mmCIF file of the N, C-alpha and C atoms, coordinates in Angstrom:
data_MODEL
# 
_entry.id   MODEL 
# 
loop_
_atom_site.group_PDB 
_atom_site.id 
_atom_site.type_symbol 
_atom_site.label_atom_id 
_atom_site.label_alt_id 
_atom_site.label_comp_id 
_atom_site.label_asym_id 
_atom_site.label_entity_id 
_atom_site.label_seq_id 
_atom_site.pdbx_PDB_ins_code 
_atom_site.Cartn_x 
_atom_site.Cartn_y 
_atom_site.Cartn_z 
_atom_site.occupancy 
_atom_site.B_iso_or_equiv 
_atom_site.pdbx_formal_charge 
_atom_site.auth_seq_id 
_atom_site.auth_comp_id 
_atom_site.auth_asym_id 
_atom_site.auth_atom_id 
_atom_site.pdbx_PDB_model_num 
ATOM 1   N N  . UNK A 1 1  ? 177.769 40.297 -135.390 1.00 0.00 ? 1  UNK A N  1 
ATOM 2   C CA . UNK A 1 1  ? 178.303 40.420 -134.047 1.00 0.00 ? 1  UNK A CA 1 
ATOM 3   C C  . UNK A 1 1  ? 177.731 39.306 -133.168 1.00 0.00 ? 1  UNK A C  1 
ATOM 4   N N  . UNK A 1 2  ? 178.591 38.679 -132.397 1.00 0.00 ? 2  UNK A N  1 
ATOM 5   C CA . UNK A 1 2  ? 178.187 37.583 -131.526 1.00 0.00 ? 2  UNK A CA 1 
ATOM 6   C C  . UNK A 1 2  ? 177.423 38.109 -130.314 1.00 0.00 ? 2  UNK A C  1 
ATOM 7   N N  . UNK A 1 3  ? 176.301 37.462 -130.012 1.00 0.00 ? 3  UNK A N  1 
ATOM 8   C CA . UNK A 1 3  ? 175.505 37.848 -128.856 1.00 0.00 ? 3  UNK A CA 1 
ATOM 9   C C  . UNK A 1 3  ? 176.016 37.106 -127.621 1.00 0.00 ? 3  UNK A C  1 
ATOM 10  N N  . UNK A 1 4  ? 176.178 37.826 -126.525 1.00 0.00 ? 4  UNK A N  1 
ATOM 11  C CA . UNK A 1 4  ? 176.665 37.244 -125.276 1.00 0.00 ? 4  UNK A CA 1 
ATOM 12  C C  . UNK A 1 4  ? 175.476 36.958 -124.362 1.00 0.00 ? 4  UNK A C  1 
ATOM 13  N N  . UNK A 1 5  ? 175.467 35.777 -123.783 1.00 0.00 ? 5  UNK A N  1 
ATOM 14  C CA . UNK A 1 5  ? 174.388 35.366 -122.886 1.00 0.00 ? 5  UNK A CA 1 
ATOM 15  C C  . UNK A 1 5  ? 174.746 35.731 -121.439 1.00 0.00 ? 5  UNK A C  1 
ATOM 16  N N  . UNK A 1 6  ? 174.019 36.700 -120.884 1.00 0.00 ? 6  UNK A N  1 
ATOM 17  C CA . UNK A 1 6  ? 174.242 37.142 -119.506 1.00 0.00 ? 6  UNK A CA 1 
ATOM 18  C C  . UNK A 1 6  ? 173.215 36.553 -118.535 1.00 0.00 ? 6  UNK A C  1 
ATOM 19  N N  . UNK A 1 7  ? 172.397 35.632 -119.011 1.00 0.00 ? 7  UNK A N  1 
ATOM 20  C CA . UNK A 1 7  ? 171.286 35.145 -118.188 1.00 0.00 ? 7  UNK A CA 1 
ATOM 21  C C  . UNK A 1 7  ? 171.730 34.400 -116.927 1.00 0.00 ? 7  UNK A C  1 
ATOM 22  N N  . UNK A 1 8  ? 172.939 33.868 -116.916 1.00 0.00 ? 8  UNK A N  1 
ATOM 23  C CA . UNK A 1 8  ? 173.417 33.132 -115.746 1.00 0.00 ? 8  UNK A CA 1 
ATOM 24  C C  . UNK A 1 8  ? 174.323 33.965 -114.837 1.00 0.00 ? 8  UNK A C  1 
ATOM 25  N N  . UNK A 1 9  ? 174.522 35.230 -115.183 1.00 0.00 ? 9  UNK A N  1 
ATOM 26  C CA . UNK A 1 9  ? 175.376 36.119 -114.389 1.00 0.00 ? 9  UNK A CA 1 
ATOM 27  C C  . UNK A 1 9  ? 174.550 36.705 -113.245 1.00 0.00 ? 9  UNK A C  1 
ATOM 28  N N  . UNK A 1 10 ? 175.099 36.697 -112.046 1.00 0.00 ? 10 UNK A N  1 
ATOM 29  C CA . UNK A 1 10 ? 174.418 37.312 -110.903 1.00 0.00 ? 10 UNK A CA 1 
ATOM 30  C C  . UNK A 1 10 ? 175.141 38.608 -110.528 1.00 0.00 ? 10 UNK A C  1 
ATOM 31  N N  . UNK A 1 11 ? 174.347 39.646 -110.272 1.00 0.00 ? 11 UNK A N  1 
ATOM 32  C CA . UNK A 1 11 ? 174.895 40.973 -109.997 1.00 0.00 ? 11 UNK A CA 1 
ATOM 33  C C  . UNK A 1 11 ? 174.275 41.531 -108.717 1.00 0.00 ? 11 UNK A C  1 
ATOM 34  N N  . UNK A 1 12 ? 175.114 42.144 -107.908 1.00 0.00 ? 12 UNK A N  1 
ATOM 35  C CA . UNK A 1 12 ? 174.665 42.864 -106.717 1.00 0.00 ? 12 UNK A CA 1 
ATOM 36  C C  . UNK A 1 12 ? 174.891 44.346 -106.971 1.00 0.00 ? 12 UNK A C  1 
ATOM 37  N N  . UNK A 1 13 ? 173.811 45.138 -106.912 1.00 0.00 ? 13 UNK A N  1 
ATOM 38  C CA . UNK A 1 13 ? 173.885 46.582 -107.114 1.00 0.00 ? 13 UNK A CA 1 
ATOM 39  C C  . UNK A 1 13 ? 173.769 47.244 -105.746 1.00 0.00 ? 13 UNK A C  1 
ATOM 40  N N  . UNK A 1 14 ? 174.790 48.022 -105.377 1.00 0.00 ? 14 UNK A N  1 
ATOM 41  C CA . UNK A 1 14 ? 174.830 48.650 -104.057 1.00 0.00 ? 14 UNK A CA 1 
ATOM 42  C C  . UNK A 1 14 ? 174.872 50.164 -104.229 1.00 0.00 ? 14 UNK A C  1 
ATOM 43  N N  . UNK A 1 15 ? 173.828 50.831 -103.764 1.00 0.00 ? 15 UNK A N  1 
ATOM 44  C CA . UNK A 1 15 ? 173.765 52.295 -103.851 1.00 0.00 ? 15 UNK A CA 1 
ATOM 45  C C  . UNK A 1 15 ? 172.721 52.776 -102.856 1.00 0.00 ? 15 UNK A C  1 
ATOM 46  N N  . UNK A 1 16 ? 173.000 53.865 -102.160 1.00 0.00 ? 16 UNK A N  1 
ATOM 47  C CA . UNK A 1 16 ? 172.030 54.401 -101.210 1.00 0.00 ? 16 UNK A CA 1 
ATOM 48  C C  . UNK A 1 16 ? 170.896 55.140 -101.917 1.00 0.00 ? 16 UNK A C  1 
ATOM 49  N N  . UNK A 1 17 ? 171.060 55.440 -103.192 1.00 0.00 ? 17 UNK A N  1 
ATOM 50  C CA . UNK A 1 17 ? 170.030 56.120 -103.977 1.00 0.00 ? 17 UNK A CA 1 
ATOM 51  C C  . UNK A 1 17 ? 169.153 55.072 -104.671 1.00 0.00 ? 17 UNK A C  1 
ATOM 52  N N  . UNK A 1 18 ? 167.903 54.977 -104.237 1.00 0.00 ? 18 UNK A N  1 
ATOM 53  C CA . UNK A 1 18 ? 166.980 53.987 -104.778 1.00 0.00 ? 18 UNK A CA 1 
ATOM 54  C C  . UNK A 1 18 ? 166.788 54.145 -106.284 1.00 0.00 ? 18 UNK A C  1 
ATOM 55  N N  . UNK A 1 19 ? 166.720 55.379 -106.752 1.00 0.00 ? 19 UNK A N  1 
ATOM 56  C CA . UNK A 1 19 ? 166.500 55.622 -108.180 1.00 0.00 ? 19 UNK A CA 1 
ATOM 57  C C  . UNK A 1 19 ? 167.677 55.108 -109.012 1.00 0.00 ? 19 UNK A C  1 
ATOM 58  N N  . UNK A 1 20 ? 168.885 55.302 -108.533 1.00 0.00 ? 20 UNK A N  1 
ATOM 59  C CA . UNK A 1 20 ? 170.060 54.811 -109.252 1.00 0.00 ? 20 UNK A CA 1 
ATOM 60  C C  . UNK A 1 20 ? 170.070 53.285 -109.286 1.00 0.00 ? 20 UNK A C  1 
ATOM 61  N N  . UNK A 1 21 ? 169.690 52.657 -108.181 1.00 0.00 ? 21 UNK A N  1 
ATOM 62  C CA . UNK A 1 21 ? 169.611 51.185 -108.170 1.00 0.00 ? 21 UNK A CA 1 
ATOM 63  C C  . UNK A 1 21 ? 168.617 50.694 -109.212 1.00 0.00 ? 21 UNK A C  1 
ATOM 64  N N  . UNK A 1 22 ? 167.482 51.356 -109.318 1.00 0.00 ? 22 UNK A N  1 
ATOM 65  C CA . UNK A 1 22 ? 166.454 50.946 -110.280 1.00 0.00 ? 22 UNK A CA 1 
ATOM 66  C C  . UNK A 1 22 ? 166.938 51.139 -111.715 1.00 0.00 ? 22 UNK A C  1 
ATOM 67  N N  . UNK A 1 23 ? 167.654 52.227 -111.977 1.00 0.00 ? 23 UNK A N  1 
ATOM 68  C CA . UNK A 1 23 ? 168.192 52.476 -113.318 1.00 0.00 ? 23 UNK A CA 1 
ATOM 69  C C  . UNK A 1 23 ? 169.205 51.402 -113.695 1.00 0.00 ? 23 UNK A C  1 
ATOM 70  N N  . UNK A 1 24 ? 170.125 51.112 -112.787 1.00 0.00 ? 24 UNK A N  1 
ATOM 71  C CA . UNK A 1 24 ? 171.148 50.094 -113.063 1.00 0.00 ? 24 UNK A CA 1 
ATOM 72  C C  . UNK A 1 24 ? 170.489 48.733 -113.249 1.00 0.00 ? 24 UNK A C  1 
ATOM 73  N N  . UNK A 1 25 ? 169.510 48.412 -112.416 1.00 0.00 ? 25 UNK A N  1 
ATOM 74  C CA . UNK A 1 25 ? 168.778 47.143 -112.553 1.00 0.00 ? 25 UNK A CA 1 
ATOM 75  C C  . UNK A 1 25 ? 168.131 47.044 -113.935 1.00 0.00 ? 25 UNK A C  1 
ATOM 76  N N  . UNK A 1 26 ? 167.471 48.104 -114.361 1.00 0.00 ? 26 UNK A N  1 
ATOM 77  C CA . UNK A 1 26 ? 166.802 48.095 -115.666 1.00 0.00 ? 26 UNK A CA 1 
ATOM 78  C C  . UNK A 1 26 ? 167.804 47.897 -116.803 1.00 0.00 ? 26 UNK A C  1 
ATOM 79  N N  . UNK A 1 27 ? 168.951 48.551 -116.715 1.00 0.00 ? 27 UNK A N  1 
ATOM 80  C CA . UNK A 1 27 ? 169.983 48.387 -117.746 1.00 0.00 ? 27 UNK A CA 1 
ATOM 81  C C  . UNK A 1 27 ? 170.512 46.957 -117.775 1.00 0.00 ? 27 UNK A C  1 
ATOM 82  N N  . UNK A 1 28 ? 170.781 46.406 -116.610 1.00 0.00 ? 28 UNK A N  1 
ATOM 83  C CA . UNK A 1 28 ? 171.280 45.030 -116.546 1.00 0.00 ? 28 UNK A CA 1 
ATOM 84  C C  . UNK A 1 28 ? 170.265 44.051 -117.119 1.00 0.00 ? 28 UNK A C  1 
ATOM 85  N N  . UNK A 1 29 ? 169.012 44.237 -116.772 1.00 0.00 ? 29 UNK A N  1 
ATOM 86  C CA . UNK A 1 29 ? 167.977 43.341 -117.272 1.00 0.00 ? 29 UNK A CA 1 
ATOM 87  C C  . UNK A 1 29 ? 167.800 43.487 -118.781 1.00 0.00 ? 29 UNK A C  1 
ATOM 88  N N  . UNK A 1 30 ? 167.992 44.696 -119.299 1.00 0.00 ? 30 UNK A N  1 
ATOM 89  C CA . UNK A 1 30 ? 167.926 44.909 -120.746 1.00 0.00 ? 30 UNK A CA 1 
ATOM 90  C C  . UNK A 1 30 ? 169.040 44.150 -121.465 1.00 0.00 ? 30 UNK A C  1 
ATOM 91  N N  . UNK A 1 31 ? 170.161 43.942 -120.783 1.00 0.00 ? 31 UNK A N  1 
ATOM 92  C CA . UNK A 1 31 ? 171.272 43.169 -121.338 1.00 0.00 ? 31 UNK A CA 1 
ATOM 93  C C  . UNK A 1 31 ? 171.085 41.664 -121.125 1.00 0.00 ? 31 UNK A C  1 
ATOM 94  N N  . UNK A 1 32 ? 170.022 41.287 -120.428 1.00 0.00 ? 32 UNK A N  1 
ATOM 95  C CA . UNK A 1 32 ? 169.728 39.870 -120.247 1.00 0.00 ? 32 UNK A CA 1 
ATOM 96  C C  . UNK A 1 32 ? 170.111 39.286 -118.907 1.00 0.00 ? 32 UNK A C  1 
ATOM 97  N N  . UNK A 1 33 ? 170.598 40.118 -117.991 1.00 0.00 ? 33 UNK A N  1 
ATOM 98  C CA . UNK A 1 33 ? 170.936 39.628 -116.652 1.00 0.00 ? 33 UNK A CA 1 
ATOM 99  C C  . UNK A 1 33 ? 169.621 39.348 -115.922 1.00 0.00 ? 33 UNK A C  1 
ATOM 100 N N  . UNK A 1 34 ? 169.473 38.150 -115.407 1.00 0.00 ? 34 UNK A N  1 
ATOM 101 C CA . UNK A 1 34 ? 168.226 37.771 -114.737 1.00 0.00 ? 34 UNK A CA 1 
ATOM 102 C C  . UNK A 1 34 ? 168.329 37.796 -113.224 1.00 0.00 ? 34 UNK A C  1 
ATOM 103 N N  . UNK A 1 35 ? 169.541 37.733 -112.707 1.00 0.00 ? 35 UNK A N  1 
ATOM 104 C CA . UNK A 1 35 ? 169.739 37.670 -111.258 1.00 0.00 ? 35 UNK A CA 1 
ATOM 105 C C  . UNK A 1 35 ? 170.370 38.973 -110.769 1.00 0.00 ? 35 UNK A C  1 
ATOM 106 N N  . UNK A 1 36 ? 169.510 39.940 -110.432 1.00 0.00 ? 36 UNK A N  1 
ATOM 107 C CA . UNK A 1 36 ? 169.983 41.236 -109.945 1.00 0.00 ? 36 UNK A CA 1 
ATOM 108 C C  . UNK A 1 36 ? 169.461 41.423 -108.531 1.00 0.00 ? 36 UNK A C  1 
ATOM 109 N N  . UNK A 1 37 ? 170.374 41.642 -107.618 1.00 0.00 ? 37 UNK A N  1 
ATOM 110 C CA . UNK A 1 37 ? 170.022 41.891 -106.228 1.00 0.00 ? 37 UNK A CA 1 
ATOM 111 C C  . UNK A 1 37 ? 170.422 43.318 -105.886 1.00 0.00 ? 37 UNK A C  1 
ATOM 112 N N  . UNK A 1 38 ? 169.709 43.937 -104.957 1.00 0.00 ? 38 UNK A N  1 
ATOM 113 C CA . UNK A 1 38 ? 170.001 45.314 -104.566 1.00 0.00 ? 38 UNK A CA 1 
ATOM 114 C C  . UNK A 1 38 ? 170.297 45.404 -103.071 1.00 0.00 ? 38 UNK A C  1 
ATOM 115 N N  . UNK A 1 39 ? 171.159 46.369 -102.726 1.00 0.00 ? 39 UNK A N  1 
ATOM 116 C CA . UNK A 1 39 ? 171.439 46.681 -101.322 1.00 0.00 ? 39 UNK A CA 1 
ATOM 117 C C  . UNK A 1 39 ? 171.580 48.190 -101.209 1.00 0.00 ? 39 UNK A C  1 
ATOM 118 N N  . UNK A 1 40 ? 171.087 48.751 -100.087 1.00 0.00 ? 40 UNK A N  1 
ATOM 119 C CA . UNK A 1 40 ? 171.090 50.202 -99.939  1.00 0.00 ? 40 UNK A CA 1 
ATOM 120 C C  . UNK A 1 40 ? 172.249 50.740 -99.114  1.00 0.00 ? 40 UNK A C  1 
ATOM 121 N N  . UNK A 1 41 ? 173.023 49.847 -98.498  1.00 0.00 ? 41 UNK A N  1 
ATOM 122 C CA . UNK A 1 41 ? 174.179 50.297 -97.720  1.00 0.00 ? 41 UNK A CA 1 
ATOM 123 C C  . UNK A 1 41 ? 175.205 49.171 -97.634  1.00 0.00 ? 41 UNK A C  1 
ATOM 124 N N  . UNK A 1 42 ? 176.345 49.500 -97.085  1.00 0.00 ? 42 UNK A N  1 
ATOM 125 C CA . UNK A 1 42 ? 177.430 48.532 -97.015  1.00 0.00 ? 42 UNK A CA 1 
ATOM 126 C C  . UNK A 1 42 ? 177.112 47.314 -96.171  1.00 0.00 ? 42 UNK A C  1 
ATOM 127 N N  . UNK A 1 43 ? 176.398 47.517 -95.076  1.00 0.00 ? 43 UNK A N  1 
ATOM 128 C CA . UNK A 1 43 ? 176.068 46.399 -94.190  1.00 0.00 ? 43 UNK A CA 1 
ATOM 129 C C  . UNK A 1 43 ? 175.155 45.394 -94.887  1.00 0.00 ? 43 UNK A C  1 
ATOM 130 N N  . UNK A 1 44 ? 174.114 45.882 -95.546  1.00 0.00 ? 44 UNK A N  1 
ATOM 131 C CA . UNK A 1 44 ? 173.212 44.957 -96.247  1.00 0.00 ? 44 UNK A CA 1 
ATOM 132 C C  . UNK A 1 44 ? 173.889 44.359 -97.476  1.00 0.00 ? 44 UNK A C  1 
ATOM 133 N N  . UNK A 1 45 ? 174.829 45.093 -98.074  1.00 0.00 ? 45 UNK A N  1 
ATOM 134 C CA . UNK A 1 45 ? 175.588 44.552 -99.208  1.00 0.00 ? 45 UNK A CA 1 
ATOM 135 C C  . UNK A 1 45 ? 176.465 43.392 -98.759  1.00 0.00 ? 45 UNK A C  1 
ATOM 136 N N  . UNK A 1 46 ? 177.106 43.539 -97.613  1.00 0.00 ? 46 UNK A N  1 
ATOM 137 C CA . UNK A 1 46 ? 177.950 42.465 -97.089  1.00 0.00 ? 46 UNK A CA 1 
ATOM 138 C C  . UNK A 1 46 ? 177.117 41.219 -96.786  1.00 0.00 ? 46 UNK A C  1 
ATOM 139 N N  . UNK A 1 47 ? 175.950 41.421 -96.213  1.00 0.00 ? 47 UNK A N  1 
ATOM 140 C CA . UNK A 1 47 ? 175.056 40.302 -95.923  1.00 0.00 ? 47 UNK A CA 1 
ATOM 141 C C  . UNK A 1 47 ? 174.617 39.604 -97.217  1.00 0.00 ? 47 UNK A C  1 
ATOM 142 N N  . UNK A 1 48 ? 174.238 40.398 -98.229  1.00 0.00 ? 48 UNK A N  1 
ATOM 143 C CA . UNK A 1 48 ? 173.821 39.829 -99.519  1.00 0.00 ? 48 UNK A CA 1 
ATOM 144 C C  . UNK A 1 48 ? 174.974 39.083 -100.181 1.00 0.00 ? 48 UNK A C  1 
ATOM 145 N N  . UNK A 1 49 ? 176.174 39.632 -100.074 1.00 0.00 ? 49 UNK A N  1 
ATOM 146 C CA . UNK A 1 49 ? 177.354 38.980 -100.647 1.00 0.00 ? 49 UNK A CA 1 
ATOM 147 C C  . UNK A 1 49 ? 177.622 37.635 -99.979  1.00 0.00 ? 49 UNK A C  1 
ATOM 148 N N  . UNK A 1 50 ? 177.530 37.608 -98.660  1.00 0.00 ? 50 UNK A N  1 
ATOM 149 C CA . UNK A 1 50 ? 177.793 36.365 -97.923  1.00 0.00 ? 50 UNK A CA 1 
ATOM 150 C C  . UNK A 1 50 ? 176.751 35.291 -98.217  1.00 0.00 ? 50 UNK A C  1 
ATOM 151 N N  . UNK A 1 51 ? 175.509 35.705 -98.450  1.00 0.00 ? 51 UNK A N  1 
ATOM 152 C CA . UNK A 1 51 ? 174.433 34.745 -98.705  1.00 0.00 ? 51 UNK A CA 1 
ATOM 153 C C  . UNK A 1 51 ? 174.422 34.239 -100.143 1.00 0.00 ? 51 UNK A C  1 
ATOM 154 N N  . UNK A 1 52 ? 174.783 35.099 -101.103 1.00 0.00 ? 52 UNK A N  1 
ATOM 155 C CA . UNK A 1 52 ? 174.573 34.752 -102.511 1.00 0.00 ? 52 UNK A CA 1 
ATOM 156 C C  . UNK A 1 52 ? 175.819 34.708 -103.375 1.00 0.00 ? 52 UNK A C  1 
ATOM 157 N N  . UNK A 1 53 ? 176.923 35.242 -102.925 1.00 0.00 ? 53 UNK A N  1 
ATOM 158 C CA . UNK A 1 53 ? 178.170 35.272 -103.708 1.00 0.00 ? 53 UNK A CA 1 
ATOM 159 C C  . UNK A 1 53 ? 177.941 35.668 -105.167 1.00 0.00 ? 53 UNK A C  1 
ATOM 160 N N  . UNK A 1 54 ? 177.560 36.923 -105.420 1.00 0.00 ? 54 UNK A N  1 
ATOM 161 C CA . UNK A 1 54 ? 177.305 37.346 -106.800 1.00 0.00 ? 54 UNK A CA 1 
ATOM 162 C C  . UNK A 1 54 ? 178.580 37.324 -107.642 1.00 0.00 ? 54 UNK A C  1 
ATOM 163 N N  . UNK A 1 55 ? 178.394 37.210 -108.951 1.00 0.00 ? 55 UNK A N  1 
ATOM 164 C CA . UNK A 1 55 ? 179.525 37.222 -109.878 1.00 0.00 ? 55 UNK A CA 1 
ATOM 165 C C  . UNK A 1 55 ? 180.125 38.624 -109.999 1.00 0.00 ? 55 UNK A C  1 
ATOM 166 N N  . UNK A 1 56 ? 179.251 39.634 -109.956 1.00 0.00 ? 56 UNK A N  1 
ATOM 167 C CA . UNK A 1 56 ? 179.675 41.025 -110.148 1.00 0.00 ? 56 UNK A CA 1 
ATOM 168 C C  . UNK A 1 56 ? 179.016 41.897 -109.080 1.00 0.00 ? 56 UNK A C  1 
ATOM 169 N N  . UNK A 1 57 ? 179.761 42.872 -108.569 1.00 0.00 ? 57 UNK A N  1 
ATOM 170 C CA . UNK A 1 57 ? 179.201 43.869 -107.654 1.00 0.00 ? 57 UNK A CA 1 
ATOM 171 C C  . UNK A 1 57 ? 179.400 45.235 -108.287 1.00 0.00 ? 57 UNK A C  1 
ATOM 172 N N  . UNK A 1 58 ? 178.305 45.979 -108.420 1.00 0.00 ? 58 UNK A N  1 
ATOM 173 C CA . UNK A 1 58 ? 178.364 47.359 -108.901 1.00 0.00 ? 58 UNK A CA 1 
ATOM 174 C C  . UNK A 1 58 ? 177.994 48.222 -107.706 1.00 0.00 ? 58 UNK A C  1 
ATOM 175 N N  . UNK A 1 59 ? 178.902 49.109 -107.306 1.00 0.00 ? 59 UNK A N  1 
ATOM 176 C CA . UNK A 1 59 ? 178.671 49.850 -106.065 1.00 0.00 ? 59 UNK A CA 1 
ATOM 177 C C  . UNK A 1 59 ? 178.963 51.340 -106.197 1.00 0.00 ? 59 UNK A C  1 
ATOM 178 N N  . UNK A 1 60 ? 178.247 52.096 -105.404 1.00 0.00 ? 60 UNK A N  1 
ATOM 179 C CA . UNK A 1 60 ? 178.500 53.519 -105.249 1.00 0.00 ? 60 UNK A CA 1 
ATOM 180 C C  . UNK A 1 60 ? 179.779 53.655 -104.419 1.00 0.00 ? 60 UNK A C  1 
ATOM 181 N N  . UNK A 1 61 ? 180.519 54.694 -104.651 1.00 0.00 ? 61 UNK A N  1 
ATOM 182 C CA . UNK A 1 61 ? 181.792 54.892 -103.946 1.00 0.00 ? 61 UNK A CA 1 
ATOM 183 C C  . UNK A 1 61 ? 181.580 55.448 -102.540 1.00 0.00 ? 61 UNK A C  1 
ATOM 184 N N  . UNK A 1 62 ? 180.605 56.351 -102.380 1.00 0.00 ? 62 UNK A N  1 
ATOM 185 C CA . UNK A 1 62 ? 180.361 56.999 -101.088 1.00 0.00 ? 62 UNK A CA 1 
ATOM 186 C C  . UNK A 1 62 ? 178.947 56.641 -100.624 1.00 0.00 ? 62 UNK A C  1 
ATOM 187 N N  . UNK A 1 63 ? 178.880 55.944 -99.472  1.00 0.00 ? 63 UNK A N  1 
ATOM 188 C CA . UNK A 1 63 ? 177.597 55.523 -98.928  1.00 0.00 ? 63 UNK A CA 1 
ATOM 189 C C  . UNK A 1 63 ? 177.647 55.516 -97.410  1.00 0.00 ? 63 UNK A C  1 
ATOM 190 N N  . UNK A 1 64 ? 176.473 55.617 -96.776  1.00 0.00 ? 64 UNK A N  1 
ATOM 191 C CA . UNK A 1 64 ? 176.438 55.479 -95.324  1.00 0.00 ? 64 UNK A CA 1 
ATOM 192 C C  . UNK A 1 64 ? 176.516 54.005 -94.929  1.00 0.00 ? 64 UNK A C  1 
ATOM 193 N N  . UNK A 1 65 ? 176.802 53.766 -93.673  1.00 0.00 ? 65 UNK A N  1 
ATOM 194 C CA . UNK A 1 65 ? 176.823 52.423 -93.074  1.00 0.00 ? 65 UNK A CA 1 
ATOM 195 C C  . UNK A 1 65 ? 177.697 51.462 -93.874  1.00 0.00 ? 65 UNK A C  1 
ATOM 196 N N  . UNK A 1 66 ? 178.985 51.734 -93.836  1.00 0.00 ? 66 UNK A N  1 
ATOM 197 C CA . UNK A 1 66 ? 179.902 50.847 -94.556  1.00 0.00 ? 66 UNK A CA 1 
ATOM 198 C C  . UNK A 1 66 ? 180.523 49.892 -93.642  1.00 0.00 ? 66 UNK A C  1 
# 
């Protein structure tokens, strides 16, 4: 099976639950993603998106401050 290199992929994880953000971060890093950013609400996610333009955004569906 061919191994995929995720080391250059940037991901923004958006969730108001800190524990869920940490779990998703750990899973992404286990897959080799080196650039993982976190945001706890929609406002900080928008700011992070504008500053860094991540390749992928993983987000909670229901959050405060959207």
